[in-house]
N, C-alpha and C positions, 0 to 999 in steps of 0.2 A: 097394407101391412107396414108397420113401422119398424125401422131398424134401430140399433142402439144409438146411432148418431142423432136420431130424432129427438132425443131427450134434450138436446142443446138448442132446439129451435122452437119458435112459437107454434109452427104447424109444418107438416110435410105433405107433399103430394108425390106419390110413387106410381109411376107408369112403366110397365114393362112392355116394350115393343121392339120388333125386329125392323131393321131398315136396310135398304139397298137402293141404289139409284135405278129404280124401275119405273117406267112410265105408268101412271095411275090407271090408264085404261088397259094395261096389260097384266095387272095384278089379279090373280085368281084367288079371291078371298075364301073359296071353298076348299082350298088345300092348306096343309100345314104351313107352307111357305108364305101364303098370303093372308092367313087368318089372324096372325098376330102383328099386323102392321098398324101404324097409327091410324085412327079412324076419326070421322067427324064427331063422334061422341067424345072421344079423347080431347079433341079441340075444345068442345064445350066445357069439359072439366077443367082444362088448362085456363081457358078464358075466365071462368068463374073464380079460380084460384088467384089469378093475377088481379082481378078486380077486387077481390076480398082483401088482398094485401098490397095494394098499389102504393101505399105510403110506407111500406117496409122494405127491408133488404131481402134479396133473393140469393140463395145458394143453389147451384145446379151441380148435378153429378151424373155421369154416364158411365156405364160399365167399361166401355172402351175409352171414353173421354175424347173422342175425335170429332164426331159430326152431329150426333143427336142432341147433345147438350148445347152445343154452340148454335144449332138451328133454333132451339127453344129459347136460348139466351138472346139471340138476335130478335126473335119475335117479341119477347118480353120488353126489350128496350124500345123496339119500334112501337109497340102497342102503348107503352107509357110515354111516348114522345121524347125519349132520351136520345135524340139523333146524334148529338155531339159525342156522347159516350159510345154509342153504337159505331160511329165512324172511327173512333179511337181503337175499338176492338178490331174492327175490320182492317185498319191500317197496320195493326201489330203483326199480321200474318201468322198469328198463333192459332187462329180459328178457321175451321173448314166446315161450314154448315152443310148439313145434308139437304140437298135440294128437294128431295121428295118430302121430307118432314116440313121444311120451311114453306114449300108451296101449298101443302095442305093447310097449314096454319094461317096463311094470309089469304086463303080462298082462291088460289090459282094452282090446282093440282098439276103436278109435273107430267106433261105430255110432250109428244113430238112438237106440238104447236106452241107450247109455253116454255120450252126448255131454254131457248135463247133469252127470252124476256126475263125469266127467273135468274139466270146466270148474270145478266146485266144488273138486275136489281141487287143481287148479293154483292156485286162489285162496287156499286155506287148507291148505297142506301141513303135516302134522304127523306 
């Protein structure tokens, strides 16, 4: 579904998902609380979008603007190899990526066993 801002951009990808810092193995996707979380299929859609527009600029927006957009932004920069820019964003302290979202995107679902590793990666992305 395109919004009115979409008219200003080459293309848009709109994903609506709920997030919380919940361990991946504790999410019950059969309930309303778990059914609208970011999924592996969403990751495929995001990856295809990034690949299609890798040589373009990206604009991200999140309803709350706190963690989901920054997690996807970190992922886009990492996927495209923009490590210097990624570290600039990280160092600004303006961004607080959602660990659940970021973990799914990089292929390390957020669990009790990956929590520390993911937190360390978000602190020192390279």
